[in-house]
C-alpha positions in Angstrom: 0.0 0.0 0.0 1.4 3.3 -1.1 1.0 6.4 1.1 -0.1 9.5 -0.7 1.7 12.7 0.0 -0.5 15.4 1.4 0.5 18.2 -0.9 -1.2 20.8 -3.0 -0.7 18.8 -6.2 -2.6 15.7 -5.1 -5.3 17.3 -3.0 -5.8 20.7 -4.6 -5.3 24.0 -3.1 -8.8 24.4 -1.6 -8.6 21.0 0.2 -5.2 21.8 1.6 -6.6 25.1 3.0 -9.5 23.3 4.6 -7.3 20.7 6.2 -4.9 23.4 7.4 -7.7 25.6 8.8 -9.4 22.6 10.6 -6.1 21.5 12.0 -5.3 25.0 13.3 -8.9 25.5 14.7 -8.8 22.1 16.5 -5.4 22.8 17.9 -6.0 26.3 19.1 -9.7 26.8 19.5 -10.9 27.5 23.0 -13.3 25.1 24.6 -15.5 28.0 25.7 -16.4 31.2 23.9 -14.1 34.0 24.9 -16.1 36.7 23.2 -19.7 37.8 23.5 -21.8 37.9 20.3 -21.5 41.7 20.6 -17.7 41.5 20.5 -17.8 39.1 17.6 -20.1 41.5 15.6 -17.7 44.3 16.2 -14.7 42.3 15.3 -16.2 40.8 12.2 -17.7 44.1 11.1 -21.2 42.8 11.0 -24.0 45.4 11.2 -25.7 45.4 14.5 -29.4 45.8 15.0 -30.2 49.2 16.5 -32.0 49.0 19.8 -34.6 51.4 21.0 -36.4 51.7 24.3 -39.7 53.6 24.4 -40.9 54.6 27.9 -44.5 55.8 27.5 -47.7 55.2 29.5 -50.0 55.8 26.5 -50.3 52.7 24.3 -51.5 54.8 21.3 -48.3 56.9 21.6 -46.2 53.8 21.9 -47.7 52.6 18.6 -47.0 55.9 16.9 -43.4 55.9 18.1 -42.8 52.3 17.0 -44.1 53.1 13.5 -41.9 56.2 13.3 -38.8 54.2 14.4 -39.5 51.4 12.0 -40.0 53.9 9.2 -36.4 55.1 9.9 -34.9 51.6 10.4 -37.1 48.6 9.7 -34.6 46.3 11.4 -34.6 48.2 14.7 -35.4 46.2 17.9 -37.9 48.1 19.9 -38.7 47.5 23.5 -41.1 49.5 25.7 -41.9 50.1 29.3 -44.7 52.1 30.9 -42.8 53.5 34.0 -39.4 54.5 35.1 -38.6 51.7 37.6 -39.3 49.1 34.9 -37.3 51.1 32.3 -34.3 51.2 34.7 -34.6 47.4 35.3 -34.7 46.8 31.6 -31.7 49.1 31.0 -29.7 47.2 33.7 -30.6 43.7 32.4 -30.0 44.7 28.8 -26.6 46.2 29.5 -25.6 43.0 31.3 -26.7 40.9 28.3 -25.5 43.0 25.4 -24.4 46.5 24.5 -27.5 48.2 25.7 -29.8 50.7 23.8 -28.8 53.1 21.1 -31.6 55.5 21.9 -34.3 55.9 24.6 -37.4 57.8 23.8 -39.2 58.8 27.0 -42.3 60.7 27.9 -41.7 63.1 30.8 -45.0 62.7 32.7 -46.0 59.1 33.0 -48.7 59.4 35.6 -46.4 58.0 38.3 -44.2 59.4 41.0 -41.0 59.0 38.9 -40.8 61.0 35.7 -38.8 61.0 32.5 -36.5 63.5 34.1 -35.6 60.9 36.7 -34.6 58.6 33.8 -32.7 61.4 32.2 -30.6 61.8 35.4 -30.1 58.1 35.7 -28.9 57.9 32.1 -26.4 60.8 32.6 -24.8 58.7 35.3 -25.2 55.1 34.1 -25.8 55.3 30.3 -23.8 58.3 29.2 -23.4 57.0 25.6 -27.1 56.3 25.1 -29.1 59.0 23.3 -32.1 60.1 25.3 -35.0 62.0 23.8 -37.6 63.3 26.2 -41.1 64.1 24.9 -44.0 65.9 26.5 -47.3 67.6 25.7 -46.2 70.5 28.0 -44.4 73.6 26.8 -40.7 74.0 27.5 -41.5 76.9 29.9 -43.8 74.8 32.1 -41.3 72.0 32.1 -38.5 74.4 33.0 -40.5 75.6 36.0 -41.5 72.0 37.1 -38.6 69.8 36.2 -35.6 71.5 34.6 -34.4 73.7 37.4 -30.9 72.3 37.5 -30.3 71.0 34.0 -32.1 71.1 30.7 -32.0 68.0 28.3 -30.6 68.6 24.9 -33.1 66.4 23.1 -36.6 67.5 23.9 -39.6 67.2 21.6 -43.1 68.5 22.1 -46.2 66.4 21.5 -47.9 66.1 19.2 -44.7 65.1 17.5 -43.6 66.9 14.3 -42.7 63.9 12.2 -40.1 65.8 10.2 -38.3 66.9 13.4 -38.5 63.4 14.8 -36.9 61.9 11.6 -34.2 64.6 11.6 -33.3 63.9 15.2 -33.6 60.1 15.3 -32.4 59.1 11.8 -28.7 59.8 12.4 -28.8 57.6 15.5 -30.6 54.6 13.9 -28.9 54.7 10.6 -25.2 55.1 11.5 -23.1 52.0 11.4 
């Protein structure tokens, strides 16, 4: 019985590459994954799904906001909560599991003790790289008197939302790679 040489001539270049790659992988591959899926996406240059958290107590408004977000980016993952404690819990768990949210759209007055301003302050401390857009039916002057005594958010939109303004503000966040 004659032994065949493992060389490019007898096996072909592609077969040699496959054998070599499998050999290297089997020899050096870790038994456990060293990288999260987020890390691998970044490393491999794969596009990530943009993540949006909507914090709103009015289901009709949630539907409108979802439709607007999906109009900008049909692949966006949208989650929603109806109050601030649940939103903060979601932010914490999401950050532990993945990279967190790209943008949070939050109503200021949610009919509970905690307001969107509380979430704004939380995000300044714990989510500094997440874009936060506060929305309210109240005028900026009324909000300044009631909530914004110490600091004013950069991203504030008045309800009813002007769709063109919403698109201008949110599109750069949801379409950047």
